N, CA, C and O of each residue as an XYZ file, in Angstrom:
768
protein
N     -13.550    -14.024    -29.321
C     -13.101    -14.078    -27.940
C     -13.686    -12.894    -27.170
O     -13.641    -11.757    -27.640
N     -14.224    -13.164    -26.007
C     -14.823    -12.109    -25.195
C     -13.743    -11.308    -24.483
O     -12.755    -11.856    -23.994
N     -13.956    -10.005    -24.439
C     -13.006     -9.113    -23.784
C     -13.757     -8.247    -22.781
O     -14.866     -7.785    -23.049
N     -13.140     -8.034    -21.627
C     -13.744     -7.273    -20.539
C     -12.783     -6.207    -20.058
O     -11.565     -6.386    -20.092
N     -13.348     -5.089    -19.606
C     -12.564     -4.029    -18.982
C     -12.939     -3.993    -17.503
O     -14.072     -3.672    -17.147
N     -11.986     -4.322    -16.657
C     -12.196     -4.317    -15.210
C     -11.485     -3.082    -14.665
O     -10.273     -2.935    -14.823
N     -12.243     -2.198    -14.024
C     -11.735     -0.893    -13.595
C     -11.739     -0.802    -12.074
O     -12.801     -0.758    -11.453
N     -10.558     -0.773    -11.480
C     -10.457     -0.541    -10.045
C     -10.305      0.949     -9.796
O      -9.372      1.573    -10.302
N     -11.224      1.528     -9.011
C     -11.140      2.961     -8.727
C     -10.318      3.222     -7.473
O     -10.381      2.478     -6.494
N      -9.540      4.311     -7.534
C      -8.722      4.718     -6.396
C      -7.933      5.953     -6.764
O      -8.102      6.527     -7.840
N      -7.074      6.348     -5.856
C      -6.177      7.481     -6.076
C      -4.740      6.985     -6.027
O      -4.394      6.138     -5.202
N      -3.904      7.518     -6.915
C      -2.494      7.134     -6.895
C      -1.775      7.858     -5.767
O      -2.165      8.953     -5.361
N      -0.718      7.229     -5.269
C       0.085      7.832     -4.205
C       0.005      7.013     -2.927
O      -1.057      6.514     -2.555
N       1.151      6.884     -2.260
C       1.248      6.055     -1.054
C       0.305      6.524      0.052
O      -0.148      5.719      0.866
N       0.010      7.828      0.085
C      -0.870      8.334      1.157
C      -2.289      7.783      1.057
O      -3.052      7.857      2.021
N      -2.648      7.230     -0.105
C      -3.999      6.669     -0.286
C      -4.040      5.150     -0.118
O      -5.115      4.552     -0.136
N      -2.869      4.525      0.046
C      -2.848      3.068      0.220
C      -3.663      2.665      1.440
O      -3.615      3.317      2.483
N      -4.409      1.582      1.291
C      -5.199      0.984      2.373
C      -6.268      1.925      2.931
O      -6.647      1.830      4.098
N      -6.750      2.836      2.075
C      -7.877      3.674      2.479
C      -9.158      3.099      1.890
O      -9.121      2.320      0.938
N     -10.282      3.489      2.461
C     -11.579      2.996      1.994
C     -11.815      3.353      0.516
O     -12.349      2.552     -0.251
N     -11.409      4.558      0.142
C     -11.655      5.049     -1.227
C     -10.835      4.281     -2.269
O     -11.136      4.341     -3.462
N      -9.806      3.565     -1.825
C      -8.923      2.859     -2.751
C      -9.218      1.366     -2.844
O      -8.408      0.612     -3.384
N     -10.349      0.933     -2.332
C     -10.642     -0.499     -2.336
C     -10.710     -1.050     -3.764
O     -10.416     -2.226     -3.980
N     -11.089     -0.229     -4.727
C     -11.102     -0.690     -6.122
C      -9.718     -1.088     -6.593
O      -9.565     -2.092     -7.289
N      -8.699     -0.310     -6.221
C      -7.313     -0.659     -6.538
C      -6.941     -1.978     -5.866
O      -6.303     -2.838     -6.475
N      -7.346     -2.130     -4.601
C      -6.991     -3.334     -3.842
C      -7.596     -4.587     -4.475
O      -6.938     -5.625     -4.552
N      -8.838     -4.492     -4.923
C      -9.489     -5.635     -5.570
C      -8.799     -5.943     -6.904
O      -8.545     -7.106     -7.217
N      -8.495     -4.903     -7.686
C      -7.792     -5.098     -8.966
C      -6.444     -5.775     -8.738
O      -6.068     -6.681     -9.482
N      -5.720     -5.339     -7.715
C      -4.430     -5.955     -7.392
C      -4.598     -7.431     -7.057
O      -3.826     -8.269     -7.525
N      -5.615     -7.755     -6.238
C      -5.845     -9.146     -5.834
C      -6.218    -10.019     -7.036
O      -5.771    -11.161     -7.136
N      -7.031     -9.487     -7.939
C      -7.431    -10.222     -9.138
C      -6.218    -10.531    -10.018
O      -6.024    -11.670    -10.442
N      -5.412     -9.516    -10.283
C      -4.247     -9.673    -11.165
C      -3.231    -10.625    -10.540
O      -2.625    -11.440    -11.235
N      -3.048    -10.517     -9.222
C      -2.114    -11.416     -8.529
C      -2.598    -12.858     -8.608
O      -1.809    -13.760     -8.890
N      -3.888    -13.085     -8.363
C      -4.429    -14.450     -8.394
C      -4.241    -15.094     -9.763
O      -3.974    -16.292     -9.857
N      -4.379    -14.301    -10.822
C      -4.299    -14.844    -12.179
C      -2.917    -14.634    -12.807
O      -2.760    -14.671    -14.027
N      -1.915    -14.411    -11.936
C      -0.506    -14.340    -12.345
C      -0.219    -13.266    -13.389
O       0.625    -13.455    -14.266
N      -0.917    -12.150    -13.294
C      -0.662    -11.034    -14.198
C       0.274    -10.033    -13.561
O       0.736    -10.215    -12.435
N       0.545     -8.977    -14.297
C       1.401     -7.923    -13.783
C       0.981     -6.595    -14.401
O       0.724     -6.508    -15.601
N       0.916     -5.563    -13.563
C       0.573     -4.227    -14.054
C       1.781     -3.578    -14.713
O       2.925     -3.793    -14.312
N       1.497     -2.778    -15.734
C       2.510     -1.937    -16.365
C       1.936     -0.528    -16.425
O       0.719     -0.354    -16.489
N       2.799      0.468    -16.405
C       2.343      1.849    -16.566
C       2.046      2.096    -18.029
O       2.860      1.773    -18.895
N       0.887      2.666    -18.311
C       0.489      2.935    -19.679
C      -0.309      4.233    -19.677
O      -0.324      4.959    -18.683
N      -0.959      4.515    -20.771
C      -1.672      5.781    -20.913
C      -2.844      5.875    -19.941
O      -3.760      5.054    -19.995
N      -2.824      6.851    -19.069
C      -3.876      7.191    -18.105
C      -4.135      6.128    -17.042
O      -5.040      6.297    -16.224
N      -3.360      5.026    -17.028
C      -3.650      3.956    -16.077
C      -2.476      2.990    -15.952
O      -1.616      2.905    -16.828
N      -2.471      2.265    -14.835
C      -1.675      1.046    -14.739
C      -2.570     -0.050    -15.305
O      -3.750     -0.129    -14.963
N      -2.012     -0.894    -16.172
C      -2.807     -1.848    -16.945
C      -2.210     -3.243    -16.828
O      -0.992     -3.415    -16.849
N      -3.088     -4.238    -16.704
C      -2.680     -5.643    -16.764
C      -3.652     -6.363    -17.685
O      -4.849     -6.078    -17.673
N      -3.146     -7.289    -18.477
C      -4.011     -8.114    -19.310
C      -3.888     -9.550    -18.826
O      -2.797    -10.119    -18.803
N      -5.017    -10.127    -18.440
C      -5.034    -11.491    -17.916
C      -6.129    -12.286    -18.615
O      -7.002    -11.721    -19.273
N      -6.068    -13.596    -18.461
C      -7.053    -14.470    -19.110
C      -7.785    -15.289    -18.059
O      -7.202    -15.720    -17.064
N      -9.084    -15.497    -18.303
C      -9.901    -16.393    -17.492
C     -10.655    -17.293    -18.465
O     -11.609    -16.863    -19.113
N     -10.216    -18.549    -18.561
C     -10.885    -19.533    -19.426
C     -11.218    -18.987    -20.812
O     -12.366    -19.050    -21.252
N     -10.215    -18.455    -21.491
C     -10.398    -17.981    -22.859
C     -10.922    -16.565    -22.995
O     -11.015    -16.042    -24.105
N     -11.266    -15.941    -21.883
C     -11.724    -14.557    -21.934
C     -10.585    -13.636    -21.517
O      -9.832    -13.945    -20.594
N     -10.466    -12.511    -22.199
C      -9.414    -11.543    -21.907
C      -9.964    -10.461    -20.987
O     -11.010     -9.866    -21.250
N      -9.235    -10.222    -19.903
C      -9.589     -9.148    -18.975
C      -8.499     -8.086    -19.044
O      -7.333     -8.356    -18.754
N      -8.893     -6.875    -19.432
C      -7.996     -5.726    -19.383
C      -8.328     -5.032    -18.062
O      -9.398     -4.443    -17.907
N      -7.408     -5.109    -17.130
C      -7.626     -4.566    -15.785
C      -6.869     -3.248    -15.689
O      -5.666     -3.192    -15.941
N      -7.588     -2.184    -15.321
C      -6.932     -0.879    -15.203
C      -7.134     -0.269    -13.820
O      -8.164     -0.447    -13.171
N      -6.105      0.454    -13.403
C      -6.175      1.313    -12.223
C      -5.834      2.712    -12.735
O      -4.663      3.021    -12.958
N      -6.861      3.567    -12.923
C      -6.597      4.897    -13.481
C      -5.567      5.677    -12.672
O      -5.578      5.652    -11.441
N      -4.680      6.367    -13.377
C      -3.664      7.206    -12.728
C      -4.043      8.680    -12.836
O      -3.202      9.568    -12.695
N      -5.322      8.919    -13.087
C      -5.838     10.269    -13.301
C      -6.334     10.937    -12.024
O      -6.744     12.098    -12.052
N      -6.301     10.225    -10.917
C      -7.002     10.580     -9.685
C      -8.496     10.333     -9.886
O      -9.019     10.362    -11.000
N      -9.148     10.093     -8.766
C     -10.531      9.617     -8.761
C     -11.468     10.473     -9.615
O     -12.248      9.939    -10.404
N     -11.394     11.794     -9.463
C     -12.387     12.674    -10.093
C     -12.307     12.698    -11.618
O     -13.212     13.207    -12.279
N     -11.225     12.148    -12.178
C     -11.064     12.110    -13.640
C     -10.997     10.670    -14.159
O     -10.496     10.429    -15.257
N     -11.496      9.729    -13.381
C     -11.422      8.309    -13.757
C     -12.037      8.025    -15.120
O     -11.586      7.125    -15.829
N     -13.057      8.779    -15.491
C     -13.743      8.560    -16.762
C     -12.823      8.681    -17.962
O     -13.031      8.009    -18.973
N     -11.794      9.542    -17.862
C     -10.850      9.702    -18.981
C     -10.149      8.383    -19.280
O     -10.026      7.988    -20.440
N      -9.690      7.700    -18.228
C      -9.001      6.422    -18.406
C      -9.971      5.349    -18.899
O      -9.633      4.569    -19.790
N     -11.166      5.307    -18.326
C     -12.153      4.292    -18.715
C     -12.521      4.455    -20.188
O     -12.559      3.476    -20.932
N     -12.791      5.687    -20.606
C     -13.169      5.919    -22.001
C     -12.017      5.564    -22.939
O     -12.226      4.912    -23.962
N     -10.812      5.987    -22.595
C      -9.661      5.700    -23.449
C      -9.500      4.187    -23.641
O      -9.385      3.725    -24.776
N      -9.491      3.413    -22.554
C      -9.248      1.973    -22.652
C     -10.442      1.237    -23.242
O     -10.264      0.238    -23.939
N     -11.645      1.707    -22.978
C     -12.828      1.104    -23.609
C     -12.742      1.272    -25.121
O     -12.965      0.316    -25.865
N     -12.423      2.472    -25.578
C     -12.312      2.740    -27.014
C     -11.142      1.981    -27.629
O     -11.290      1.371    -28.688
N      -9.985      2.010    -26.979
C      -8.788      1.356    -27.507
C      -9.004     -0.148    -27.670
O      -8.628     -0.733    -28.686
N      -9.612     -0.763    -26.664
C      -9.802     -2.216    -26.671
C     -11.138     -2.637    -27.303
O     -11.419     -3.828    -27.437
N     -11.957     -1.647    -27.691
C     -13.270     -1.891    -28.324
C     -14.131     -2.839    -27.476
O     -14.597     -3.879    -27.940
N     -14.317     -2.438    -26.225
C     -15.066     -3.256    -25.269
C     -16.469     -2.692    -25.122
O     -16.626     -1.505    -24.836
N     -17.502     -3.522    -25.314
C     -18.870     -3.027    -25.150
C     -19.133     -2.630    -23.693
O     -18.556     -3.199    -22.766
N     -20.004     -1.656    -23.516
C     -20.241     -1.097    -22.181
C     -20.726     -2.164    -21.194
O     -20.442     -2.066    -20.001
N     -21.446     -3.173    -21.670
C     -21.923     -4.219    -20.758
C     -20.796     -5.136    -20.286
O     -20.993     -5.937    -19.372
N     -19.610     -5.026    -20.903
C     -18.453     -5.814    -20.484
C     -17.454     -4.997    -19.666
O     -16.318     -5.420    -19.449
N     -17.892     -3.824    -19.219
C     -17.082     -3.022    -18.301
C     -17.579     -3.335    -16.889
O     -18.786     -3.388    -16.651
N     -16.654     -3.541    -15.958
C     -17.042     -3.721    -14.559
C     -16.183     -2.779    -13.723
O     -14.957     -2.895    -13.700
N     -16.843     -1.842    -13.035
C     -16.146     -0.862    -12.205
C     -16.208     -1.310    -10.751
O     -17.282     -1.615    -10.232
N     -15.050     -1.348    -10.099
C     -14.917     -1.763     -8.698
C     -14.814     -0.498     -7.854
O     -13.885      0.294     -8.016
N     -15.789     -0.316     -6.939
C     -15.922      0.984     -6.292
C     -16.365      0.850     -4.834
O     -17.115     -0.060     -4.481
N     -15.887      1.771     -3.996
C     -16.343      1.853     -2.604
C     -17.736      2.475     -2.565
O     -18.074      3.303     -3.411
N     -18.549      2.073     -1.574
C     -19.923      2.592     -1.487
C     -20.307      2.865     -0.043
O     -20.409      1.950      0.774
N     -20.521      4.155      0.259
C     -20.955      4.591      1.597
C     -22.360      4.115      1.942
O     -22.677      3.920      3.116
N     -23.201      3.927      0.934
C     -24.604      3.572      1.178
C     -24.774      2.103      1.550
O     -25.845      1.700      2.003
N     -23.736      1.304      1.366
C     -23.797     -0.115      1.732
C     -23.028     -0.331      3.027
O     -21.956      0.244      3.215
N     -23.570     -1.161      3.925
C     -22.816     -1.471      5.145
C     -21.557     -2.275      4.818
O     -21.456     -2.884      3.753
N     -20.618     -2.268      5.730
C     -19.343     -2.960      5.535
C     -19.547     -4.445      5.233
O     -18.702     -5.062      4.585
N     -20.636     -5.015      5.687
C     -20.878     -6.451      5.522
C     -21.403     -6.831      4.145
O     -21.692     -8.005      3.911
N     -21.537     -5.872      3.221
C     -22.182     -6.161      1.943
C     -21.316     -5.857      0.732
O     -20.458     -4.974      0.755
N     -21.570     -6.620     -0.332
C     -21.072     -6.371     -1.684
C     -22.290     -6.390     -2.583
O     -23.232     -7.138     -2.326
N     -22.292     -5.581     -3.634
C     -23.436     -5.595     -4.552
C     -22.955     -5.371     -5.979
O     -22.234     -4.414     -6.263
N     -23.365     -6.268     -6.873
C     -23.067     -6.104     -8.290
C     -24.367     -5.779     -9.005
O     -25.385     -6.437     -8.790
N     -24.329     -4.762     -9.857
C     -25.523     -4.320    -10.597
C     -25.122     -3.883    -11.995
O     -23.961     -3.564    -12.253
N     -26.094     -3.875    -12.885
C     -25.851     -3.504    -14.273
C     -25.977     -2.018    -14.558
O     -25.707     -1.573    -15.673
N     -26.381     -1.253    -13.563
C     -26.549      0.181    -13.776
C     -26.650      0.874    -12.436
O     -26.175      0.363    -11.421
N     -27.272      2.042    -12.438
C     -27.453      2.785    -11.198
C     -26.684      4.085    -11.207
O     -25.726      4.255    -11.962
N     -27.113      4.993    -10.364
C     -26.558      6.344    -10.331
C     -25.141      6.340     -9.749
O     -24.641      5.318     -9.278
N     -24.523      7.504     -9.799
C     -23.186      7.632     -9.219
C     -23.241      7.720     -7.695
O     -22.214      7.566     -7.034
N     -24.424      7.966     -7.129
C     -24.571      8.007     -5.675
C     -23.665      9.028     -5.005
O     -23.294      8.861     -3.844
N     -23.305     10.087     -5.730
C     -22.433     11.107     -5.158
C     -20.954     10.759     -5.235
O     -20.120     11.496     -4.709
N     -20.617      9.646     -5.883
C     -19.219      9.215     -5.999
C     -18.585      9.899     -7.207
O     -19.038      9.718     -8.337
N     -17.539     10.682     -6.965
C     -16.939     11.475     -8.041
C     -16.319     10.633     -9.150
O     -16.351     11.027    -10.316
N     -15.762      9.490     -8.802
C     -15.196      8.615     -9.827
C     -16.277      8.091    -10.758
O     -16.106      8.092    -11.977
N     -17.399      7.641    -10.182
C     -18.509      7.157    -11.001
C     -19.118      8.288    -11.823
O     -19.519      8.080    -12.968
N     -19.186      9.475    -11.247
C     -19.743     10.617    -11.977
C     -18.908     10.913    -13.222
O     -19.456     11.176    -14.292
N     -17.597     10.870    -13.081
C     -16.697     11.112    -14.208
C     -16.882     10.047    -15.298
O     -16.926     10.370    -16.486
N     -16.989      8.788    -14.891
C     -17.193      7.697    -15.854
C     -18.521      7.881    -16.574
O     -18.600      7.750    -17.796
N     -19.556      8.183    -15.812
C     -20.902      8.385    -16.372
C     -20.887      9.513    -17.412
O     -21.479      9.384    -18.484
N     -20.214     10.603    -17.090
C     -20.168     11.743    -18.020
C     -19.458     11.378    -19.322
O     -19.905     11.763    -20.403
N     -18.351     10.632    -19.222
C     -17.566     10.337    -20.416
C     -18.110      9.151    -21.214
O     -17.912      9.086    -22.427
N     -18.791      8.212    -20.550
C     -19.417      7.109    -21.292
C     -20.800      7.504    -21.796
O     -21.338      6.882    -22.713
N     -21.376      8.555    -21.183
C     -22.700      9.013    -21.593
C     -23.830      8.113    -21.132
O     -24.915      8.119    -21.714
N     -23.571      7.323    -20.062
C     -24.596      6.417    -19.538
C     -24.276      6.035    -18.099
O     -23.122      6.082    -17.671
N     -25.317      5.658    -17.359
C     -25.125      5.067    -16.030
C     -25.258      3.546    -16.119
O     -25.063      2.838    -15.131
N     -25.589      3.059    -17.304
C     -25.884      1.632    -17.483
C     -24.632      0.840    -17.850
O     -24.495      0.347    -18.970
N     -23.735      0.732    -16.893
C     -22.558     -0.132    -17.015
C     -22.417     -0.844    -15.668
O     -22.731     -0.260    -14.632
N     -21.951     -2.091    -15.666
C     -21.881     -2.853    -14.414
C     -20.908     -2.258    -13.396
O     -19.847     -1.734    -13.731
N     -21.332     -2.370    -12.125
C     -20.522     -1.882    -11.008
C     -20.528     -2.939     -9.915
O     -21.563     -3.535     -9.619
N     -19.375     -3.164     -9.325
C     -19.284     -3.974     -8.118
C     -19.027     -3.009     -6.979
O     -17.947     -2.431     -6.859
N     -20.048     -2.846     -6.143
C     -19.979     -1.877     -5.048
C     -19.550     -2.592     -3.762
O     -20.161     -3.575     -3.345
N     -18.498     -2.078     -3.154
C     -17.909     -2.636     -1.941
C     -18.369     -1.760     -0.778
O     -17.932     -0.616     -0.649
N     -19.243     -2.291      0.060
C     -19.766     -1.508      1.180
C     -18.674     -1.096      2.147
O     -17.892     -1.929      2.604
N     -18.621      0.197      2.458
C     -17.653      0.695      3.446
C     -18.362      1.257      4.674
O     -17.718      1.696      5.627
N     -19.719      1.238      4.643
C     -20.475      1.761      5.770
C     -20.469      3.277      5.802
O     -19.905      3.936      4.929
N     -21.107      3.809      6.822
C     -21.192      5.269      6.953
C     -21.027      5.664      8.415
O     -21.761      6.499      8.943
N     -20.044      5.040      9.051
C     -19.809      5.245     10.475
C     -18.861      6.435     10.702
O     -17.703      6.268     11.085
N     -19.397      7.644     10.449
C     -18.585      8.843     10.623
C     -19.482      9.974     11.134
O     -20.688      9.973     10.885
N     -18.890     10.937     11.848
C     -19.666     12.071     12.344
C     -20.133     12.958     11.188
O     -19.487     13.026     10.143
N     -21.239     13.619     11.389
C     -21.788     14.528     10.384
C     -20.720     15.513      9.903
O     -19.998     16.108     10.703
N     -20.638     15.671      8.579
C     -19.684     16.606      8.001
C     -18.276     16.055      7.831
O     -17.385     16.768      7.370
N     -18.063     14.780      8.202
C     -16.706     14.209      8.131
C     -16.615     13.089      7.084
O     -15.765     12.205      7.182
N     -17.493     13.141      6.096
C     -17.537     12.099      5.075
C     -16.202     11.952      4.338
O     -15.710     10.837      4.166
N     -15.615     13.069      3.905
C     -14.358     13.005      3.158
C     -13.251     12.370      3.994
O     -12.483     11.549      3.492
N     -13.167     12.751      5.276
C     -12.147     12.171      6.153
C     -12.349     10.663      6.287
O     -11.383      9.900      6.300
N     -13.599     10.243      6.386
C     -13.912      8.818      6.537
C     -13.526      8.049      5.280
O     -12.845      7.026      5.356
N     -13.959      8.541      4.129
C     -13.713      7.854      2.862
C     -12.218      7.771      2.576
O     -11.729      6.741      2.112
N     -11.494      8.849      2.851
C     -10.054      8.878      2.589
C      -9.229      8.316      3.739
O      -8.001      8.266      3.668
N      -9.921      7.890      4.810
C      -9.233      7.329      5.968
C      -8.879      5.864      5.764
O      -9.442      5.180      4.909
N      -7.937      5.405      6.566
C      -7.510      3.999      6.505
C      -8.506      3.131      7.272
O      -9.190      3.589      8.188
N      -8.562      1.857      6.863
C      -9.415      0.894      7.561
C      -8.952      0.762      9.008
O      -7.759      0.862      9.295
N      -9.894      0.537      9.915
C      -9.557      0.286     11.316
C      -9.033     -1.147     11.435
O      -9.368     -2.011     10.625
N      -8.214     -1.380     12.449
C      -7.621     -2.712     12.643
C      -8.687     -3.798     12.718
O      -8.514     -4.879     12.154
N      -9.792     -3.514     13.413
C     -10.817     -4.552     13.575
C     -11.659     -4.764     12.313
O     -12.435     -5.718     12.245
N     -11.513     -3.878     11.308
C     -12.227     -4.047     10.039
C     -11.452     -4.915      9.051
O     -12.043     -5.500      8.144
N     -10.118     -5.000      9.225
C      -9.262     -5.651      8.241
C      -9.665     -7.082      7.888
O      -9.717     -7.414      6.704
N      -9.955     -7.946      8.875
C     -10.302     -9.320      8.504
C     -11.519     -9.381      7.570
O     -11.532    -10.178      6.632
N     -12.532     -8.554      7.817
C     -13.722     -8.535      6.972
C     -13.401     -7.932      5.601
O     -13.890     -8.414      4.579
N     -12.590     -6.893      5.582
C     -12.183     -6.265      4.315
C     -11.456     -7.293      3.446
O     -11.762     -7.429      2.262
N     -10.506     -8.008      4.022
C      -9.737     -8.996      3.256
C     -10.635    -10.131      2.758
O     -10.473    -10.606      1.634
N     -11.570    -10.558      3.586
C     -12.534    -11.591      3.172
C     -13.349    -11.103      1.974
O     -13.570    -11.849      1.021
N     -13.791     -9.854      2.030
C     -14.604     -9.303      0.941
C     -13.782     -9.038     -0.327
O     -14.315     -9.137     -1.432
N     -12.502     -8.704     -0.186
C     -11.644     -8.546     -1.366
C     -11.529     -9.888     -2.086
O     -11.651     -9.949     -3.310
N     -11.295    -10.960     -1.334
C     -11.226    -12.306     -1.929
C     -12.544    -12.655     -2.601
O     -12.552    -13.190     -3.710
N     -13.654    -12.358     -1.943
C     -14.976    -12.635     -2.522
C     -15.208    -11.783     -3.760
O     -15.835    -12.249     -4.711
N     -14.724    -10.554     -3.775
C     -14.863     -9.668     -4.941
C     -14.174    -10.257     -6.163
O     -14.700    -10.177     -7.274
N     -13.001    -10.848     -5.963
C     -12.283    -11.503     -7.067
C     -13.138    -12.654     -7.613
O     -13.247    -12.839     -8.825
N     -13.736    -13.412     -6.708
C     -14.629    -14.512     -7.117
C     -15.826    -13.968     -7.920
O     -16.222    -14.553     -8.928
N     -16.384    -12.862     -7.467
C     -17.527    -12.251     -8.157
C     -17.130    -11.804     -9.563
O     -17.887    -12.004    -10.512
N     -15.953    -11.202     -9.701
C     -15.485    -10.763    -11.025
C     -15.388    -11.961    -11.966
O     -15.847    -11.901    -13.107
N     -14.793    -13.042    -11.486
C     -14.652    -14.232    -12.328
C     -16.029    -14.786    -12.697
O     -16.247    -15.208    -13.832
N     -16.943    -14.784    -11.749
C     -18.304    -15.267    -12.004
C     -18.998    -14.392    -13.061
O     -19.646    -14.905    -13.974
N     -18.854    -13.084    -12.924
C     -19.418    -12.129    -13.879
C     -18.901    -12.409    -15.294
O     -19.675    -12.425    -16.251
N     -17.602    -12.627    -15.417
C     -16.977    -12.857    -16.723
C     -17.418    -14.195    -17.319
O     -17.662    -14.288    -18.522
N     -17.520    -15.225    -16.486
C     -17.798    -16.572    -16.988
C     -19.286    -16.900    -17.100
O     -19.685    -17.653    -17.988
N     -20.108    -16.348    -16.215
C     -21.522    -16.733    -16.176
C     -22.482    -15.577    -16.423
O     -23.680    -15.799    -16.599
N     -21.974    -14.341    -16.438
C     -22.824    -13.199    -16.735
C     -23.304    -12.449    -15.509
O     -23.207    -12.923    -14.377
N     -23.828    -11.254    -15.778
C     -24.261    -10.341    -14.723
C     -25.416    -10.894    -13.900
O     -25.367    -10.868    -12.670
N     -26.448    -11.392    -14.561
C     -27.638    -11.869    -13.837
C     -27.273    -12.978    -12.864
O     -27.742    -12.987    -11.726
N     -26.446    -13.907    -13.302
C     -26.029    -15.006    -12.435
C     -25.215    -14.489    -11.251
O     -25.412    -14.937    -10.121
N     -24.312    -13.558    -11.501
C     -23.505    -12.990    -10.414
C     -24.397    -12.269     -9.399
O     -24.194    -12.391     -8.191
N     -25.382    -11.521     -9.895
C     -26.303    -10.824     -8.988
C     -27.057    -11.826     -8.115
O     -27.185    -11.629     -6.906
N     -27.555    -12.902     -8.729
C     -28.313    -13.916     -7.986
C     -27.468    -14.616     -6.935
O     -27.957    -14.942     -5.853
N     -26.205    -14.847     -7.251
C     -25.335    -15.579     -6.332
C     -24.833    -14.741     -5.160
O     -24.656    -15.265     -4.061
N     -24.601    -13.455     -5.378
C     -23.826    -12.693     -4.394
C     -24.529    -11.514     -3.737
O     -24.095    -11.077     -2.671
N     -25.589    -10.984     -4.323
C     -26.122     -9.723     -3.806
C     -26.820     -9.817     -2.462
O     -26.964     -8.799     -1.784
N     -27.250    -10.977     -2.058
C     -27.966    -11.077     -0.783
C     -27.131    -11.663      0.333
O     -27.650    -11.965      1.408
N     -25.839    -11.826      0.090
C     -24.944    -12.392      1.104
C     -24.527    -11.299      2.089
O     -24.186    -10.182      1.702
N     -24.567    -11.658      3.379
C     -24.049    -10.770      4.423
C     -22.747    -11.389      4.914
O     -22.729    -12.536      5.362
N     -21.660    -10.628      4.829
C     -20.341    -11.149      5.195
C     -20.069    -10.835      6.663
O     -20.243     -9.708      7.127
N     -19.637    -11.870      7.372
C     -19.338    -11.708      8.800
C     -18.044    -12.435      9.091
O     -17.613    -13.303      8.332
N     -17.440    -12.072     10.187
C     -16.200    -12.759     10.606
C     -16.545    -14.018     11.375
O     -15.649    -14.739     11.815
C-alpha cells in the first residue's frame, strides 16, 4: 500500500490564521475536511490519516513554528517510513503571482525558512512541493509584514478557488504521480 506524507506549512496560533504564510495549513485543513478526516495533536504536529483510493495520506501541520518545520517532517517521515518522493510540502511562494500554483519535484528553498529547515533535516532539496503563489505586492523592506499579513478582501475568492484546486492537485499527485500533476496544473492561470 502506498503511503504519502502531506505537509502543510504554517505557524500555530490564532494570530496567524488566514495569513499568506499559513496557506499550507489552510490547504491541509481543506484536504482533511474533504476526505472526512480529523486532526489530532501528536508529536511535533497536528496529524490526520486519510485514505484516497487505497493510498494512505499522513497529513501534518507542524506545531514547531515555521522555522523548525523540518523537525516535524523528519520525525513523521521516519516514523511512517515514507520515501522522500512521496512527501508533498504545501507552501506559500512570493516568487509566484497570486494567479498561479506550481507543483515540482525539487527546487531551492527560495528564501523560505520552512523549506530551508526541511531541506537541512532531510539533507536534500529533491522532494515535491506545491507552491501557492501569493505575489509580491508589498513596499520594499516590508516582505515580512506582507507574508505574515492577512489576505485582502478582494483576494479571498481567488484564494479559496486555489485552495480547492490545491486539494485536487494533491489527489492527482497521489493517484497519477508527479509528472502527470505537473503537466495538468503548472501552466494554469487562475482568475475570478
